[in-house]
C-alpha positions as CSV (number, residue, x, y, z in Angstrom):
1,X,-2.0,13.4,-10.3
2,X,-0.6,11.0,-8.6
3,X,1.6,14.0,-6.5
4,X,-2.2,15.6,-6.2
5,X,-3.2,12.4,-4.7
6,X,0.1,12.5,-2.2
7,X,-0.7,16.0,-1.6
8,X,-4.4,15.1,-0.3
9,X,-3.2,11.6,1.4
10,X,-1.9,11.1,4.6
11,X,-0.9,7.8,7.0
12,X,0.3,7.7,10.7
13,X,1.9,3.8,11.8
14,X,3.5,2.5,14.4
15,X,6.1,-0.5,15.2
16,X,4.8,-3.3,16.7
17,X,7.5,-6.4,18.0
18,X,9.1,-6.2,15.0
19,X,6.0,-5.9,12.7
20,X,5.0,-2.2,10.9
21,X,1.1,-1.7,11.9
22,X,-0.5,-0.7,9.5
23,X,-3.3,2.3,9.4
24,X,-5.0,4.6,6.6
25,X,-3.2,7.0,4.5
26,X,-5.0,10.1,6.1
27,X,-3.4,11.2,9.4
28,X,0.4,12.4,8.6
29,X,2.1,13.5,5.3
30,X,4.1,10.8,3.2
31,X,7.0,11.4,2.5
32,X,8.2,12.5,-1.5
33,X,11.6,11.4,-1.3
34,X,11.4,7.5,-2.5
35,X,13.2,4.5,-4.1
36,X,10.8,3.9,-6.6
37,X,7.2,4.0,-7.1
38,X,5.3,1.7,-9.7
39,X,1.8,1.3,-10.3
40,X,-0.4,-1.1,-12.4
41,X,-3.7,-0.9,-14.1
42,X,-5.9,-4.4,-12.7
43,X,-8.9,-3.5,-14.8
44,X,-10.8,-1.3,-13.6
45,X,-7.9,1.0,-11.7
46,X,-4.8,0.9,-10.3
47,X,-2.8,-0.5,-7.7
48,X,0.1,1.2,-6.4
49,X,3.2,1.2,-4.5
50,X,5.5,3.5,-3.1
51,X,8.9,2.7,-0.8
52,X,10.7,5.7,0.5
53,X,14.1,6.8,1.0
54,X,15.8,4.4,3.7
55,X,16.0,6.6,7.1
56,X,17.3,5.4,10.3
57,X,19.6,2.8,8.8
58,X,17.4,0.5,6.9
59,X,14.2,1.3,7.2
60,X,11.6,2.9,5.3
61,X,7.9,3.5,4.6
62,X,5.8,1.3,2.0
63,X,2.7,2.7,1.1
64,X,0.0,0.8,-1.3
65,X,-3.2,2.3,-2.1
66,X,-6.1,1.5,-5.1
67,X,-7.0,4.1,-6.7
68,X,-10.5,2.6,-8.1
69,X,-11.6,3.7,-12.0
70,X,-15.0,1.4,-12.5
71,X,-17.0,-1.2,-11.7
72,X,-19.4,-2.0,-8.4
73,X,-18.3,-1.4,-5.1
74,X,-15.3,-4.3,-3.6
75,X,-14.7,-5.1,-0.1
76,X,-11.0,-5.4,-0.6
77,X,-7.6,-5.7,2.1
78,X,-4.6,-4.1,1.2
79,X,-1.0,-5.6,1.8
80,X,2.6,-5.2,0.1
81,X,4.2,-8.5,-0.5
82,X,7.8,-9.8,-1.7
83,X,10.5,-9.8,0.2
84,X,8.6,-9.1,3.8
85,X,4.5,-8.9,3.6
86,X,2.7,-6.2,5.8
87,X,-0.8,-6.5,6.1
88,X,-3.9,-3.4,6.7
89,X,-6.0,-3.4,9.4
90,X,-9.2,-5.2,8.2
91,X,-11.1,-5.1,4.9
92,X,-12.9,-2.3,3.9
93,X,-15.1,-1.5,0.8
94,X,-14.1,1.0,-1.7
95,X,-16.1,2.2,-5.0
96,X,-15.4,4.2,-8.1
97,X,-13.5,7.1,-7.9
98,X,-11.9,6.5,-4.4
99,X,-8.6,6.3,-3.6
100,X,-8.0,4.6,-0.5
101,X,-4.2,2.9,0.8
102,X,-2.4,2.2,3.4
103,X,1.0,3.0,4.8
104,X,3.9,1.1,7.0
105,X,6.3,2.9,8.7
106,X,9.6,1.6,9.9
107,X,9.7,-1.6,7.4
108,X,13.3,-2.7,8.0
109,X,14.1,-2.6,4.1
110,X,15.3,-6.2,2.9
111,X,16.6,-7.0,-0.7
112,X,13.9,-7.9,-3.3
113,X,10.7,-7.0,-5.3
114,X,7.7,-5.6,-3.1
115,X,4.2,-5.6,-4.5
116,X,1.6,-3.6,-4.0
117,X,-1.2,-6.4,-3.3
118,X,-5.4,-6.5,-3.3
119,X,-6.5,-9.3,-1.1
120,X,-10.1,-10.3,-2.6
121,X,-12.8,-12.7,-1.7
122,X,-14.5,-14.0,1.3
123,X,-12.7,-13.4,4.8
124,X,-10.7,-14.4,6.4
125,X,-8.2,-14.9,4.4
126,X,-9.7,-12.8,1.6
127,X,-8.0,-14.8,-1.4
128,X,-7.0,-14.6,-4.1
129,X,-4.4,-12.0,-4.2
130,X,-4.1,-9.7,-7.4
131,X,-0.3,-8.1,-7.8
132,X,-0.6,-4.8,-8.9
133,X,2.9,-2.2,-9.2
134,X,6.0,-3.5,-7.9
135,X,9.8,-1.7,-6.9
136,X,12.3,-4.0,-6.5
137,X,15.4,-2.9,-4.4
């Protein structure tokens, strides 16, 4: 099922001044070559993370997505956290049956564990943070 999701989802991001910028996974193919991928059920859906194989030195693509299975619509933010932190481009509302995510291209790989995370709550901080799947490198 995840491979079907990845065939349907895609992304493109740019690299800013040392900080990878996230964009929705809807514009360019996501690499299937990977260091690891992991999902965790958070009660009403799965929060997943994928880290691509390194390229151009130690650059990787990090993809985080939320596959919402149940519950009322929720306004959230996505990010990856751990050895480095990357934030999506802003809050969005997701409903049951939807899959939404972001990809960060050309993230410099640092050893450690990376978690796919959902930020909930009121703006501007959207805390607390709920951890989903994780990949350690």
